Residue, then its C-alpha position, 0 to 999 in steps of 0.5 A: m447882095k455881094n455887089l450891093m456890099c461892094l458898091c456901099f464900100v466904094l461909096m464910103s471910100i469916096i466920101v472919106v477921100v473927098s471929105g479929107d481932100a476938102c480939109e487938106g485943100d483948105r490947109q494948103d490954101m491957108i499955108r499959101e495965102c495966110g501963112q506969112y501973117q500967122k507965123w511966129p514971132a507974135e509981133p508985129k501983127l500985119d493986116p492980112s491980104n484980101v486973098c487970105c481973108a477969102v481963104w478964111q471965109k471959105a475954110d472949114i475951121p473946125c476941120l483945120c483946128a482938129g489937125v492942129t498939134k503941139e508941133k504945129e503950134k510951134m510954127w503958128c502963132m495962135d495969137k496971130v491966127a486969132y488976129v487974122a480971123n478977127f480981121c477977116k470977119k470970121p473970129f473964133s468964139h470965146g472959149y473955142k478950142c483949136g489944138s491946145h489953144t483956147f481963144l479968148p475975146l480979141i482985145q483991140 
């Protein structure tokens, strides 16, 4: 029984580490490939690269949004984030919350 409990603990630890790493990998990819398109100032909005869009398409957006703080919002322009998401054909739905920002429909 003790061995079974130990095995369960090890498996749960691995699951937590692996799931955390997946989001961190997405975060690092997003910073590296899309950062230049999503930082302040709000203008100009530049069309993101194909590589950035590939990152957007595979990223776990709910996981990334869960890590958005007020401090991070001072670095990242959420209007540009919405622009990139829309351009890359993975837009936020109306009313979606990311950090403290609530997305509205993108006006083009």
